[in-house]
Each structure stands twice: as C-alpha cells, then as structure tokens.
N, C-alpha and C positions, 0 to 999 in steps of 0.2 A: 343520673346527673342532669337535672332539669332546671330550666331558668327560673321557674317560679319559686324554687327553694331559696333564692338569693334575694335578700332585702337590702338595698343600698339607698343612701340618701341622694338627692339630686346632685349635690357637690361631688360625691364619690363617683357617680355615673359620669359626670362631665370630666372629671379627672381621668378616669379610665379611658374614656373615648378620646381624649386629647393626647394621651401619652402611651397607653399600654395595649389597647385592642388592635388586632391585626387588620390591615387594610389591603385592598387589592391594588393593582397597578394604577388604577384611576384615583386612588386615595379614598375609596369608599370602605367604611368599616364593615367587615363581615363576621367579626367574632363578638360573641356576647361575653359578659363578665364571667359567667359560669364556665363557658368554654375556655376562657383564658386560664382559670384555675385548673381546669382539666388538663390543658396543655402543659402547664407547669408541673402538675402532679405526675403526669406520665413521663415527662422528661427526667425529673428528679428520681422517680421510682425506678427508672431503668438502671440507676446506679446500683441497685440491689443485685443485679445480675453478676456484677464483678465479684460478689461474695458467695456465688453458688446458689442463689435463690432460684427456686423453680418458678416457671411462668405463672402458676396459680398463686404463689406467694407474692410475687410482684404485683399481681392484679389486686390483691387484698391491701397491700401497702399503698398502692396508688389511690385506692378508695379512701383510705385513712388520711393520706396527705390532702386529698381533695376536700374532705369534710373539715379538716383542720383550718383550711383557708376559707372555705365557703361559710363556715360558722363565725368567722371573724375572730377565732381564738388565737390564730398565729398567722403572720405574714412574713415572707422572706423579703430581703432588700429589693429595691426597684429593678436592678439589672436582671435578677432572676425572673421577675414577672415580665419584663420586657423581652428578654433574649432567649428564654427557654424554647428550644426547638426552632430557633430562627438563625439567620445568617451568621452572626458573630458568635453566638453561643457562649458569650462571656457573662458569667452569672455572679461575679463578685463586685462589691461596691468599693472596697478599700484597697489602695495600693501605696507602697512607698518605693521610690526609685532612687538609686544612688546618683550623686553628682560628683564624679571624680575630677581631680584637678588637672585636666588636660582637654584640649579642644576636641579630640576624638571622643573622649568619655562624655563630655558635656553634650555633644550633639547626638551621640548614641542615646543618651537619656531623653533628649528632646524627641527623637524618633519614637522611643518606647512610650513616651507620654502621649504622643499623637495616636498611637495604636490603641492604647488603653482608653483614652477619652472618647474616641469616636465610637467605641462600643458601650459607653455610658459609665465608665469607672471614674473615680476621683483619685487624685494623686497627691502624695506628700513628699517633701524634699527637705534635706538638711544641706545648707550651703557652707558648712563648717570647713570642708576640705579645700575650698577654693582659696588660693592665696590672696592676700589683701591688695587693695588698689595701690598701684605703683611698685609692686614687687617685681623682681627681676625674672625674665623669661630666658632661660639659657639657650633654647633652640633658635630664638630670633635675635637675642641681645636687646630686646625691647622691654617695655614695662606693661604689666597687666592692667586692664581697665577695671578689674575687681568683681566681686560676687554680684553686686547690684546690677551691673550691665548684663551679665549672663542671666540673671533672674528675669530681666526684661524679655529675653528670648523665649523663655518658657511661657511668660504671660502672653506674648504675641502669638505663639503657637496655639495656645488655648483659644484665643479670640478667633483664629481661623478655623480650628477644628469644630468649635461649638456650632458653627453655621450648619453643619450637616449631621451632627450627632443627635441621638435621641434626647439628650439633656444638655444643659449648659455645662461646660467644663468647670470643675472646681478643684482647687489646689490648696495645699498648706505649705507655707515656707517657714522654716525654722533656722535659727542661728544661735550658737552659743554666746552667752554674754561675754565670753573671753576672746571672741574674734576681734581683730583690729578694726573691722568695718562695722562694728556693732552700733555705733552712733548713727550711721547711715541707715542701717536696717530698722532700728527703732522708729526713726522718723520717716521712713519711706512712704507711709500711707497717710501722712498729714494732709497731702493732697489726695482726696478720695477718688479722683479720676485715675490715679496711678495704681497699678497692680490690682485692678478691680475684680479679677477672678481669683485672687489669693486671699486666704486668711493668713495672718502671721502670728508667730509665737516665739518669744525669747526663751531659750533654754537656760535655766539657772540651776547650779549644783548646790548641794548641801553646804559646801564650804563658803559659797557666796552668801547664802542666807545666814550662816553663822557669823561671818564678818559683819554683815548688815546689822545684826543684833548686838554684837559685842564691840565692834570697832568701826562704826559707820563712816568715820572720817578718814579711814585708811585709803590710800590711793588705789584706784582700780587698775588691775594689771591685765593686759591682753597679750595674746601669744600668736605669733605668726605660725600657721599650721605647717608651712613648708620648712622653715628653719628652726622652729621652736624658740626663737628669740623672743624675749618679753619686753613690753613697752608700757609706758603710761600715756594717757591721752590729754594733751594740753587743753585747757578750757578755752583758749583763744583761737582754736582751729575752726574753720568753716565746716559745719557738720555735713553739708551736701557735697563738698568738693575735696576734702582732705585726702592725703595719700600717706603711704608709709613714711615718706621722708619728713612729714610734719610731726611724727611721733617722736618721743624721746625714750631712750633706754630706761627700763624700769629702775627706779631709785637714783637716777643721775640728774634729775632736773631740779633746778631751783625755782622754775616757773610754777604757777598754779596749775594743777592737773585735776581731772575728774576723780572724785572719790567714789567709793562703793555707793554711798547714799545718793550722790549726784546721778549715777546711772539708774538707780532704783526710781528716783523721783522723775527722771526723764521717761521711763517706762510708764509709771503711774499717770503722769500728766497727759501723755499721748492717749492712754486708755480712757482717761476721763473725757478727753475731747472727742474721741471717735469710736471708742470700743476696742481699739487695737493699739498695741499688740496684747495678746494674751500671754500667760506664763505657762511654761512646761517645766515641772520639777523633775528633771531628767534622772536624778539618782533614785527618786521614788519609782519612776517608770522602770528603771533597770533592776531595782530590787525584786520586781515581779517578772523579769525576763525569764521565760521558761527554758530558753536554750542559750545560756550565757556562753557556752563553748563555741557557738557560732559567731560570737561577736556582740557588741552592744547595740541596743536600739537607739536610733538617732533621730527618728521622726515619727509622725503619726499621719493618719488619713486626714482629709480636709476638715472634718468636724471634731477631731481630737479624741474620739472614743477608742481608736484602735492603734496602739503603738506597734510598729512592725519593723522587722529587719529590712535592710536594702534588698530589693527584688522579692519582697513578700507581699502577699495579698490575703484578704480575709472576706468570707461571705457572712452576712449578718442576717438575723431574723429577730422578730419581736413578738412577744405574747401580750395580748390585751388583758391586763390584770383585772380590769373592771368586770370582765365576763365571769370572773370566778368569785365575785362577792355576792353572797346569797344570804338573805335574812340577817344582815349585819355581821356576817362572818366570812372569812376567806376559806373557800373550799380547797383545802390543802391536797387531798387525794386527787381531785380533778386537775388542779394546777400541776401537780407532780407528774401526772400521766401526760399532760400536754408538753411539759418540759422534756420528758424522755423522748417523745415522738419528734419534737422539734430538733433535738440533738441528732437524732437519726436522720432526719430530713437534711440538715445542714451538712452532715458527714457524707451523705449521698451526693449532695451538690458537688463536692470536690471530685467525685468520680466522673461526672458528666460535664464538668466545667471546661471551657476552652479559655486558657489563661493568656492567649494571644502571644506572649513573649516567652521564649523557651526557658530563660533563667527563672522567671516567675513560676512557670509550671513546675519546674524541678523542686524549688524550695517549698512551694505550697503543698505539694504531694508528700514532701519529706516531713513537714511540720503539722500539716492538717489543722491549721488554726480555724476556729469558727468563733462567731460573736453572737451569742444568744442573749437577748435582753428583754425588757418589758416596755410597754407603753400603757397609757390609761391610768397612771398612778393618781393623778388629780381626780379623775372620775371615781376611782376606787375610794378615795378619801371622802368625796361627796356622799357616796352610798353608805359609807361607814359612819358618817356624821362626825368626821374628824377635820379639824382645821389644819391646813398645810403647815401653818406656822405654830406647831405645838409639839411638846415633848412626845405625846402619844403618837402623832403622825410620824415623827422621825424614828421612833422605836418600831412602828409598824413597817416603815421602809427598810429598816435594818433587818427585820424579821423576813421580809420578802426576799431581800438580796441573799440572805443566808440560806433560805429554802431553795432559791434558784440555783445557787452554787452547789448545794448538797445533791439535789436531784440531777443537775446537769453532769456533775462529776461521776455520779453513780451510773448514769446512762452511758457516758463515754467509757467508763471502766468496763461496763457490760459489753459494749461494742468491741473493745480491745480483746475481750475473751473470745469473741467469735471472728473478728476480722484482723486482729493483731494490733500491736501498739504502733504509733506513728514512727516512721523509719529513723528519725533523729532522737528517739526516746532515750537511748543510751547516752549518758552524760547530761541529759536534761535534768531539771529540778525534780521532775516526777520520778526519776531514777535515783539521783544522788541524795535528794532531800527527803522525799516521801516514800521511796521504794514502792511505788504504786504503778501498776500497768494501766496505761490510759491511752485512748485512741487519738486524742486531740491535744496538741501542745498548749493551746489556750481555748477556753470554751465560752466565756461570758464577756459581754460588753454592753454598755447602755448607749444606744444610738438615739438621735433626735426624732426619728420617725415622722418627719414632716408630712410627706404625701401619704405614707402608709396609714397614719392616724386619720387622714381624711377618708380614705377608703374604709377603714374600720369604724369610723364615726366615734372616735375617742380622743382624749387629750394626748398630746405628744410626749413621748419618752417619760421622764420623771419630772417634767416641768409643771408648774401650776398653770391653770388656764389663764389666757390673757384677758378674756372678757366672757361674760355669760351669754352675750348675744352680740352679733355684729353682722355687717353686710359683707357678702363675698361676691365679687364680680366673677362671673363665669363667661363662657364664650359668647361671642356676638354682642358684647356690651351689656348683657342682662345681669341683673343682680338678684341674689337670693338672700333672704334673711336666714341667718344661721343661729340657732339657739342650742345651747348645751343640752343634750338630751336628758342627762341625769337631773339637771336643775328643773327642766320642764316637768318631768315626771314627779319630782318632789313637790313642785308648786301645785300641780294638779291634786296630788294626794293630800296636801295640807290646806287646800281650799283657797289659795290666793292666786291661782292662775286665772287669767282673764284674757279675752281677745285684745290684742294690742300691747300686751305687757312686753313681749319680746322686742317689738319695734321701739318702745320707749327706752328700753335698756340699750339697744343698738344705737339709738339717737343720742345717747350720752346721759340719760337720767341715772343718777346714782342709785344703787340698790337700797341704800338707807332711806330714800325718799318714797319707796314703793309701799303703799298702804298694805298692811297685813303681814309684812316681813319683819319679824322680830329680831332682836339682837342675836339670839342663838342661831338663827338661820343665816344671818350676815356673817357670823363667825365661821360657819361651815363653808360657805361659798365665797371664800376669799380669792382674789385674783392676783396676778403677778405684781402689779403695782402697789398692792396693799400689804404685801409681805416684806418685812424687813430683810435686808440683804443677808444678815447673819443666818436667818432660817434657810435661805437658799443654799448657803455654804454647808450648813449642818446636814441638810438632806443629801447633798452630793457626797459629803464625807461618809455618811451612814451607809450609802450604797457601795462606795469605794472599798470599804472594809472587806467586802466579800466578792468583788468583781475582778476577774483576771486582767481584763483590758483596762479601759478608763471610762469616764462618764462624759457624755456630751451634755453640757448644762450651761445656761447663761445666767449669770447673777444680775438680776434686774435692779436698777437704781432709779430713783426719781430724778427728775431734771434738776432739782435743787441740791442733789448730792455734791459733795465737795471732793477735791483731790484727796483730802484726808480720809474720806469715806472709802475711796478706791484703794488707798494704801491699806486701810484696815481690812478690807475684804481679801486682798492679795496675801497679806500676812496670815490671816485666819485660815485661808485655804491651805497654806503650807503647814501651819500648826496642826491642822486636823488631818494631815497626810493625804490630801487630794493629789492627783497626779498632774493636774493642770487647772487653770482657772481663766474664765472669760467674763468680762463685765459689759453691760450696756446701759448707759445713762439715757433715760427717756428724752427723746427729741434732740439728741446731740448731733443728729444728722438731719439733713433737709427733708429727705424722703422718710416718711414714718408710717408704718402700718397701724391699723386699728385706731385711726383717728375717729373719735366718737362724733356724734352729730350728723350721722348719715353718710359719712365717708365710706365708699365702697372699697373692698380689698379683693385682690385677685385670688384665683384658685390655687396659685403656686404657693407652696409652703417652704419655709427656710430649712435647709439641710442641717443647720447647726442647732437652732433653737425651736424649730417647729412652728413659729408664728405664721399666721396667714399674712401674705404680703401685698402691699399696694403695688400697682403697676409702676415699676421703677424707671421705665423708659431707658434712656441712655445710661443712667446710673447703674442699673443692673446689679444692685446690691440689696442685701437684706438690711433694712433700717433697724431691725430688732437686735441684730448682733454684728452686723457688718459682713456677713458671709456672702459669697457668691450665690446667686439664686439657683439652687439645685435642690434635689430631693433624695439624698442618699437614704 
C-alpha cells in the first residue's frame, strides 16, 4: 500500500487535506490519501469478523476494499472516509428523525439532531405531526405557536453545531400539502436568509395530483393532525401569520378559498423564484417501502435520495461508471464484480458503525439499508460518444440502473445465504411479495456525490457536467483551472487541443466558437444549461425504474424559463413516476456558481446537485439548487 500508486488531481488533494486526512494536536496533517484509504479499508474489513471470517480472510478483504477505493472505482460516503477508526465512528450520511407533537419529543429530536450532525450526518424531518398554529394545548390551556416556530429551533441548533463539526449541518424539512400550516411552509424560504441550512419539500399524494388533473378548481382541504378536523384556507388570510381560527370548516364557507390549483401554483411560483420547495411524491415513495409493517416513510435525507423511516439511517457508496467504459463499451463483468464487492463493503459498514443514538442503532441493524449508486454518468456518455439529451443515452442509463439493481440484489442475496437475512425480513416486501431471502432491506440509491466526484475526478452522480472547464478556488485564495479530463483526452486524440483552450472555455468562450470543434463533438459534450429540462426528467425517471431509494437530481432551467416551464417539469416528473423533483432556474439567486469569464469557484461541492460552488459567505447556500453547503 504505497503512496505512489495513487494519482489524484490538485483539487482532489486539496479537498482531502482540507476535510479528510488526519491531523495531530497542532493541526498538522500526518495522513496521506493512501493511508486514509487504508484506514477506512481496515475499519470496514473488521466487520467481516462478525461473520466468522478468519484473520487471513479479513486481510485479503481489506486489500480488496483498499484497491477498490485507491483505483477510484468506488468510494463510500464522506462520513465513512472521515470517521473510520476515529472518535465518533459514525459512518452513515443519511438520517431521518421523528418530530413528535410534544415539547419533550421535539427537544429529544433536537438533541438527537445535534449528536448526529456533530459527527457529520445529515438529517431529514417531517413536521406533519405538529398541531397547527393556534391549536389548543390541553396541558397549559394555551395555544401552540405552530410547526414553523419549532422548525426554527432545529435551524438554530444546526447553526450552532456546524461550528465544531467536520461538515456544515444539512437538513431536509418536509410537510404534507394537507397540513393546515402548508401556506406558511411553502413560502418559508422566500426570504433566503431564513432556514438557510434546510432544503424543503412538499409531500403530495396521488389523490392531490388526481384532483389537480381532473378538478383543479376544487377547494383544497387541510386536516388538523391532532383532531382530524378538516378545513379550507380562505384566500384573504395573511400567509405569514394566520392561525387555526382564521380557517373555515371544510365545505362551510361562502368566502373564496384556495383551490387545489392555487396551492399547486403557489408551490410552482416559489420554486421558480428560488428553487424551493421541491416536491416529494409520497405515495410513490411508499409504494417501494420495503418494510411497510413498520409504518410509512415520512421523510428523506437532505438531498432526497434516501427515503427512511423515523430513527433510520443509511450508509451510501458510489461506483465511478466512467472507469468501466472501454473501447466504446460498458465492461459489464468488471462493473458487476465491483457492485458485488461494494455491497459487501456497505454491509460491513453496518457492523462497525457507531450510530450515536440507540433507537437509530436498533432500527439500522434490524433493516440493514444501504444505498449503492453511481457517479460519472456524464463522463461515461462522453466516452461512449452519446449526447446526454438523446434517446440512446436515456436507454443506456436505464440499462446501467437495471444492471446495478440485478448485481446488487444478487450480492445481497448471496450475503444473506452466509450471514442471514435482515432481522425485519419477515413481513417485508422481500418476504411477502418476492419470497426472496435478502441481506439488506434497501440496496440502491443515487446520491449527488459532490465531494466524492472531486476525489474521483469524475462528473457528479447522474448529473450532466455544468461546464467543460472552469476555475476552482482552493485554499489560501489560489485558483486552479479545472478541465473535464474526458473532454481533454478527446480533444487531444482528435487534434483540436491546444495550449490555452481550457482557459478560453473557462473564461466563457462558447464551445461552438472553438476552431476545429464540429457539430458532432458539440452534441457529445453538452452541458447542463444546453440540455432541455425534459431530458433531465427523463434521465432521472429512467434510473428510478430500477432504484430502491430515490434519485438526487436537479432539473436545470435557463434564466428565461417561465412559471409554466416549472409547472410542466413538476407534472412530467409525476407522470414518469419519479419519487421527487427539484428545479433550479439559472441565476434566480444572487450567489451563482460557475460564472464564466474567469469567476473562480470554491473547492466545496453541493451535496444535492454536485455543482462546484462559489464562496457563498454569509449566504452559505448552493446557488445551483439552494442546498446547504455540505458534501454528502
């Protein structure tokens, strides 16, 4: 295990030095990247001991895990790289915590959030159980201040915790469209200084979408989660301050009230203005809930790719698909072998993981969910000569997702034969629907891989590349010119690479103006802003067909996009059976990454969309999709 076996870009090295490599008490780095991978491999490999593996077998497994990471074929989520064999020992990225309708329950959840976030995890919450603003409190005889006020407590806790954590805290807030405080929730982030460490998503059920399609002018009905009483929302209430007393009993009002279409357009207009809220199609999520007997899924992790039960967590990992494209073909046997070893790796992580909170530990070991996905899809298309926005590319994406699922399920099934099924297997869908012994309740998910893709020097998740060349600001104010490696090799092979070309592109010169680049080349190397939103949605939907969890994906829109365009994207995502959808309209926020013309961007990458980020200062947000700056 020697250092010269590892080839990393300057950006990858700076990222590792800034966030991952071990330091002594004086803050001096004493760990090399290869030693980091060795540390992780040894920690995770120890999990094999729980299944009776001999020390010699463990040693061989550790070597394989090390090579898997060293070669850039597979990387686990950031907490595994950061925390393996360290103080916290918390190796999972994704958590969902319950928010019960009681002061004790709420602040227990705040405490659990602090414990998870200081170790580098991201947390998701559903605020559906909290009674609406102005509802009665029997213990005090007073009135509740409502979900938004308690949501602020979680936001403040994250602000405090992130000062000492490995990474900035990241959260997801979700609320059902049927909650009486839904108008407040939808509009909560119109002021972008509010809830800056939260992504938000509105949960809509199939019945809502059916009414939207068939009876859009029907009055929208909300329900008090405590009393189950139903109400309509008068149009003349103040969205920021209304309470339960301002609502009218469903069907009793002669006043104008919000219709289903009104609510939908409010969501769409807010998303057009700022990129939030996103939508979560909650019935689609629960259709794939592997353990329905344990209750419904109510929320996801901060980037949306992992729907989880309350008190559940998941560890993620991603395979660099571009590494398996050779001579214009996908090397399926090699890809399959890597998938199988990655599943084993992630299952071993569960054995050595410190889940911090006892309830989380119990449920995670009982369900053993993992989230294996891919990164480098756009680079793979470049190597294959496929344009991201083409039927051939979408079909290839579908093929990759299907192969990933097949190999991952086979690997989990094989592990179940040696290690046993997950404890909650009985009454899970693997038992009742499939009759299949499996080790992990859920196996696949597509994460954004922001920082991981910097380390692996590949495109993030299943996103298209944002730019073929750009400036990335690293430590001490220095800037590095970053050029997509596949594009550069292609340009060199086809004779149009020359000194200064990367700088010209990074400074904003369009590819179409570069001498020697023909139309066929421009079609292959398309970037996010050149791809019509429909193709973004189609690619997401193609992967979703074969993924257990969900897909972290941002639907990029040009600045000129209209509210109607956002409406069409959200409807198409539902029609194509996506589990959720997020949009971002170019330059709809003041801070914007990837400004061409020499604007430098920081080494930090967005946890949701993987875009390189400009230094956001006090804004602390990803202008690409609105996410908190983190790197799940």
